[in-house]
N, C-alpha and C positions, 0 to 999 in steps of 0.2 A: 503297655505303650500306645500312643496314639500314632498311627502310621498314615494319617492323612496329612497331605501337604497343605501348607497355608498358601491360599490364593490370594494375591494382592492385585487390584486393578491398577491400571496406569491412571495417573491423575490427570485432569482435564488441562491444566497449564502445560504439562509436557507435550500432550498430543497437540494442543493448540500452537505451541512453539514450532513443533515439527511441520504441521499442516500448512501454517503460514509461511515457513520457510520455504516448503516446496511450491506453494503458490507463487512466491516471489520469483522462483525460478522460471515458473511458466508464464508469469505476466510480464516479464522482462522481455522474453521472446516475443509474447504476442504483441506488446507495445512498439517494438522495433518493426514488425511487420505492418501493424495498424497504421502507425504514424505516417508512413509513407504513402499509403493509399487514401488517406483521409483529406477530403477537400473541404475547405471552410466556406459555409453558405452564409451564415449571419454571425453575429457576436454571440448569441445565445449558444450556437452550437461549438463555437470556439471556446467559450468558456466551460461548457460541459466536457469537452474533450480534455482540457487542462485539469479540471477536477478529477476525472476518470485516471488520467495519467498520474496526477498527485497521489491518489489512493493506492494505485497499484504498484507504483515504482518506489514510493517512500513509505507508505502507510503499512503495507504488508511486511517488508522487511524490519521496521520499526517495532511491530507487533511481535514478530517472532524473537527479536531480541529481549524485549521487556518481558514477555512470558517465560522465555527460557531462563532469563537471570532471575525472576522472582521465584520460580521453581528450585533452581540451584540454591538460591540463598535459604529457602526453607529446608532443603536436604541438609546443607551445611550446618544449619543451626540444630538439627537433630528433631525436627517436628515431623519429617517423613522419612521413609526408608529410601534406599537406593534405586528402587523401581522406577524407571522413567528417566533416570539421570542421562542416560544416552540420547534419549529423545531431544531432552532440553538442550544438550550440548550440540546435537545436529541442527537444531533450529536456530541457535545463537549463531553458529558457523555460517549456515546458509543465509540468514538475514544479514550478517555483517559482510559477507562476501558479496551480496547483491545491493546493499545500501548505497555505496559509493557510484556504481553504474546508474542506479536508479536516480540519484541526485544529479547526476551529470544529465541523464536523459531528460529529466524534468527542465533543468536549466536550458538545455538545447531546444526544447520545445517552445519554450517562452521567447527565446531570442530568435529563434528560427520563424516564429509567427508575428514578430513585432510590427512588420509592415503591414500584415493583414489586420492586426488589431487597431493600428492607426488609421488605416483605411476605413474600417467599419465604423470607429468612433466618429471619423469625418462625416461618413454618411448619416449617422444619426444625428449629428449636430445641424445638419443641413434640413432636417425635417422640422418644419415649424411646430412648436409646442403650443397646444391650445389648452392648457390646464385650467385657465381662468374662465373659459366659457362653460356656461351651464349645459350638461349633456340632456337635460329634460326639455 
């Protein structure tokens, strides 16, 4: 008889689901601290802030939900063993739990900065455009 235990590695999707779920927990707490201390200088920094907030508050939870769901569907179909099922479920739960606050945080960031966006756009409209002149 073969007394060696069969060693199975965790799959990448289950690990990705757990890691992105945990990162969504950390990112939501960091965004709450960061958004209160961030000052808008120009339109580029404001857009950069909104892109970062979008990726951290919506992208990470969605990624954990998608990766965990794909991995669970493969386990259910019998293509994989049950190893990593708990990681996938944990990633789905964390992603689902932090997706709604992430959406609300992103919408709040947009509406909170609407006056700053309008002021910056107005400043850029006041600068005369010289695209018709030859730069040489």
